[in-house]
C-alpha positions in Angstrom: 74.6 134.5 47.1 74.2 136.8 50.4 77.4 137.5 52.3 79.6 137.1 49.5 79.6 140.7 49.0 80.2 143.8 51.8 77.4 145.1 52.9 75.6 148.3 53.6 72.3 149.3 56.4 70.8 151.7 53.0 72.1 153.9 51.0 69.9 156.9 50.6 69.0 158.5 47.1 68.6 162.5 47.1 67.6 162.9 44.0 66.5 161.2 40.5 68.9 162.5 37.8 70.5 159.5 35.5 74.1 159.7 37.1 72.4 159.2 40.1 69.9 156.2 39.2 73.3 154.1 37.3 75.6 154.5 40.0 73.1 153.3 42.0 72.7 150.2 40.3 76.9 149.6 40.0 77.1 150.7 44.1 74.2 147.1 44.3 76.9 145.5 42.5 79.1 145.8 44.8 77.0 145.7 48.2 74.4 143.5 48.9 71.9 146.5 50.2 69.8 145.5 52.9 67.8 149.0 52.3 67.2 151.8 49.8 65.8 155.4 51.0 64.5 157.7 48.0 62.2 160.5 48.5 58.8 160.0 46.9 57.8 162.3 44.3 54.1 162.6 42.4 54.3 160.9 39.2 54.0 164.4 37.3 57.1 165.4 39.3 58.6 161.7 37.6 57.4 162.5 34.2 58.9 166.4 34.4 61.8 165.6 35.1 62.1 162.9 31.8 60.5 165.3 30.0 63.5 167.4 30.7 66.3 164.6 30.3 69.1 165.5 28.3 69.7 161.6 28.4 66.6 160.1 28.6 66.9 156.0 27.2 65.2 153.2 28.1 66.5 151.8 31.1 65.9 155.3 32.3 62.0 155.8 31.4 61.4 152.6 33.6 62.7 154.1 36.2 60.8 157.4 36.8 57.7 154.9 35.1 58.6 152.7 38.6 60.6 153.4 40.5 60.4 150.0 42.9 60.1 148.0 40.3 63.1 148.7 38.4 65.5 148.6 41.7 64.5 145.0 42.4 64.7 144.2 39.6 68.4 145.2 39.0 71.2 143.1 39.4 72.1 142.6 43.5 68.8 144.9 43.9 65.8 142.3 44.2 66.2 141.6 48.2 66.8 145.2 49.1 64.1 147.4 51.2 62.6 150.1 49.2 61.5 152.6 51.7 59.7 156.5 50.1 60.0 159.7 52.2 56.2 161.3 51.6 56.6 164.9 51.5 57.9 166.6 55.1 54.9 169.1 56.3 54.1 169.8 60.1 55.3 169.2 63.3 59.1 167.6 63.2 59.4 164.4 64.2 59.9 163.4 67.6 63.4 162.2 68.7 63.2 158.5 68.4 62.8 156.8 72.5 66.4 157.0 74.3 67.8 154.3 76.0 70.3 151.4 74.6 69.4 148.4 75.8 72.0 147.6 78.7 76.2 146.3 77.8 78.7 145.7 79.9 80.0 148.9 82.3 83.6 149.9 81.3 83.9 147.8 78.1 83.3 148.1 74.6 79.7 146.5 73.9 80.7 144.8 70.5 76.9 143.7 70.0 75.2 144.0 66.3 73.1 147.2 66.5 69.6 147.3 64.7 68.3 150.0 62.3 64.6 150.8 63.4 62.2 152.4 61.1 58.5 152.7 61.0 56.9 151.8 57.7 53.4 152.7 56.5 51.5 150.9 53.1 51.3 152.3 50.2 49.5 156.3 50.6 46.8 158.3 49.3 49.2 160.6 47.5 49.6 157.6 45.1 46.4 158.7 43.4 48.1 161.0 41.9 49.4 158.0 40.1 47.7 157.5 36.5 45.6 154.9 36.6 44.7 152.9 32.7 48.7 153.6 32.3 51.2 153.1 35.4 49.0 151.9 37.7 49.7 151.0 41.1 53.1 151.0 41.2 54.4 150.9 44.6 53.5 147.7 45.9 57.0 147.2 46.3 57.5 149.7 48.1 56.9 150.8 51.6 56.6 154.5 52.8 58.5 155.5 56.3 55.8 156.6 58.8 54.6 160.1 58.4 56.9 162.1 61.7 59.1 159.1 62.2 62.6 159.0 61.9 65.5 156.6 61.4 67.3 155.2 64.4 69.8 152.8 65.5 68.9 151.7 69.6 68.2 155.3 70.7 72.2 156.4 70.2 71.8 157.1 66.7 69.3 158.6 64.6 68.6 159.5 60.8 66.2 162.2 60.0 64.9 162.6 56.4 63.3 165.4 55.2 61.7 165.1 51.4 60.3 169.1 50.8 56.7 169.7 50.6 56.6 173.0 48.4 57.5 172.1 44.5 54.8 169.4 45.1 51.6 172.5 46.0 52.6 174.0 42.5 50.8 171.8 39.8 47.9 173.3 39.5 44.4 171.4 39.8 43.9 169.6 36.8 47.5 169.6 35.5 47.6 165.7 35.8 44.3 164.6 33.4 46.0 167.1 31.0 50.0 164.8 30.5 47.6 162.4 30.6 47.8 161.6 27.3 51.4 163.0 26.7 53.0 160.4 29.3 50.7 157.7 27.5 52.0 158.9 24.0 56.1 158.5 25.2 55.7 155.0 27.3 54.3 153.7 24.1 57.4 155.3 21.5 59.2 152.4 20.7 61.5 153.6 18.4 64.3 156.0 19.8 62.9 159.4 17.0 59.2 158.3 17.6 60.9 159.2 21.9 62.4 161.9 21.6 59.1 163.3 19.2 57.3 162.8 22.5 59.9 164.3 25.0 60.2 166.7 22.8 55.7 167.2 23.6 56.1 166.7 26.8 58.3 169.1 27.8 56.6 171.9 25.6 53.7 170.9 27.4 55.2 171.6 31.2 57.1 174.9 30.5 53.9 176.1 29.1 52.3 175.1 32.5 55.4 175.9 34.9 57.9 177.9 32.5 61.1 176.9 30.9 63.3 177.4 33.6 65.8 174.3 34.5 66.0 175.7 38.8 62.2 174.4 39.7 62.8 170.6 38.2 65.6 170.1 39.5 64.8 171.7 43.3 63.5 168.7 43.9 65.9 166.6 47.1 66.0 164.4 50.2 67.9 166.1 53.3 69.1 163.7 55.5 70.2 164.4 59.0 72.3 161.0 61.3 73.8 162.3 64.4 73.1 161.2 68.1 70.6 160.9 70.6 71.8 162.1 73.5 75.2 163.9 73.7 78.2 161.1 74.5 80.1 161.7 77.0 83.4 161.8 75.0 84.0 161.7 71.5 87.0 161.4 69.7 87.6 162.3 65.7 90.3 161.5 63.8 89.6 163.7 60.2 92.0 163.8 56.9 91.8 163.4 52.7 91.8 160.4 50.8 92.3 159.2 47.6 90.0 157.5 45.2 90.9 153.9 45.7 93.5 154.5 48.3 91.6 155.7 52.0 94.5 155.7 53.6 94.9 159.1 55.7 96.3 162.7 53.5 97.0 164.8 56.5 96.8 167.9 56.6 96.0 170.3 60.4 92.5 170.0 61.0 90.0 172.8 61.0 86.8 171.0 61.5 86.6 171.6 65.8 84.6 168.2 66.5 83.6 168.0 69.5 81.0 165.9 71.6 78.5 168.5 71.7 79.3 168.9 67.9 79.2 165.9 64.8 76.3 165.0 63.6 76.4 165.4 59.9 72.8 167.2 57.0 73.0 165.8 53.4 70.9 168.5 50.8 71.5 166.5 47.4 70.2 168.9 45.8 68.0 170.9 47.7 67.6 174.4 47.9 67.5 176.7 50.7 66.9 180.6 48.7 64.1 181.9 49.5 62.0 182.5 53.0 59.5 179.6 52.8 62.1 177.4 51.8 65.1 178.7 54.5 61.6 178.8 57.4 61.0 175.1 56.9 64.3 173.5 57.0 64.9 175.1 60.3 61.8 175.0 61.9 62.6 171.4 60.5 65.7 170.9 61.7 65.2 173.4 64.9 63.4 171.0 67.2 65.4 168.7 70.1 69.5 170.9 69.0 69.2 169.2 65.6 70.6 171.8 63.3 73.3 173.4 66.2 74.6 170.1 66.4 74.8 169.8 62.3 78.3 170.3 62.2 79.2 168.7 58.9 77.7 170.4 56.4 77.3 168.5 52.3 76.8 172.1 51.5 73.7 171.9 48.6 74.0 171.1 44.2 77.5 171.6 44.3 77.8 175.0 46.4 75.8 176.5 42.8 74.2 180.6 43.6 70.5 179.4 43.1 70.2 176.7 45.3 71.4 178.7 48.1 71.6 182.5 49.8 73.7 184.3 52.2 71.4 183.5 55.3 72.8 179.1 54.9 76.3 179.7 56.0 75.5 181.1 59.3 72.3 179.7 60.3 73.6 176.0 60.1 77.4 177.6 61.6 79.1 174.3 59.8 82.5 173.0 61.7 83.0 171.4 58.0 81.2 172.2 54.4 81.3 169.7 52.2 81.2 170.7 49.0 81.1 167.8 45.6 81.7 169.7 43.5 85.2 169.9 39.9 85.5 173.9 39.4 87.5 171.7 36.2 84.5 169.9 34.9 81.4 171.0 33.2 79.2 174.2 35.3 82.7 174.9 36.8 81.4 174.8 40.5 81.0 176.0 43.3 79.6 178.9 42.4 81.5 182.0 44.1 79.8 184.0 45.6 78.6 180.4 47.8 82.3 180.1 48.3 82.7 183.1 50.3 79.0 182.5 51.8 81.0 179.5 53.6 84.3 180.1 53.9 84.9 180.9 57.7 83.5 177.6 58.3 86.1 175.1 56.6 85.2 174.4 53.1 86.3 171.4 52.1 85.8 169.8 48.1 86.0 166.3 47.5 85.9 165.2 43.6 85.9 162.1 42.0 89.6 162.1 42.9 89.5 163.1 46.8 87.4 162.1 49.5 87.4 163.5 52.7 86.9 161.2 55.6 86.2 161.0 59.3 86.1 158.8 61.7 84.3 159.0 65.2 84.3 157.3 68.9 82.5 158.1 70.6 81.7 156.9 74.7 77.2 157.6 76.2 
């Protein structure tokens, strides 16, 4: 029943790891999500993930074949608006039109605010789908209009960045050579047959692109969130929170957030380890002061060395460097060299037990 669950205006999915997809499905069961924002990956990119996955079950495969259709079909996803962010190229998007609707002067404006965005239907880039294998599976989705942003009444903006460098690596003719291997994988009904087809697909990708996991793990959506214009005043409260308990656990605040420095920049599993990637990132977010205001910065891929470089911390100069990691588990991120790079910039670790919360009040 609509309204029976708490509502979220939108959820952004940074990349297509199996645990992120299952986490999103779980979230859809808890909240009424009005819109899901996710990066558009061409079919060959999505099946690179499938070929390399350690947990390629039938559900994850269905998602990779048809992300929009899969999300619309799970419990809680049927009413969600699915919006893909196409590869970012060319000039950065301009700032949205400022000028919120005129409200009561000198009083709290409690009118509901509206998230605005411009979309268009399926783009030419979808031509990389394989018609006899997957068909045109994106008809249920929209694409964010090239060169546009999401904004809230001209006060606040969300600027997504889909790094297009990886898509340029696809050799001419590769989609045609991989088509029969994808079809074999999709036709496999038995787990043993699926594993055999997956191994053959992985071997083809490894031959073409190399066997390094790094290259297939750097496809990620970046998302900036911050004010369109500078607030006249801003007040902040920050602190740790414990899982299941949103009460503040106050410690001395070193974030130094202010009216001119409180925007957020999320990087997911993105990579900024090469000069072309850093240049593209810098050129996209520097105009209109966005990068200069990005004071809450989620460090790439849990603080992994392969996704970072010594230049990034000094380029962003964050006032809160967020590491989504747990040094006691898995790859034991963050890596020491990345932690050293961000150490002067207020490193904050969050994991499955401890979070970090920021409350801001703004006067425009």
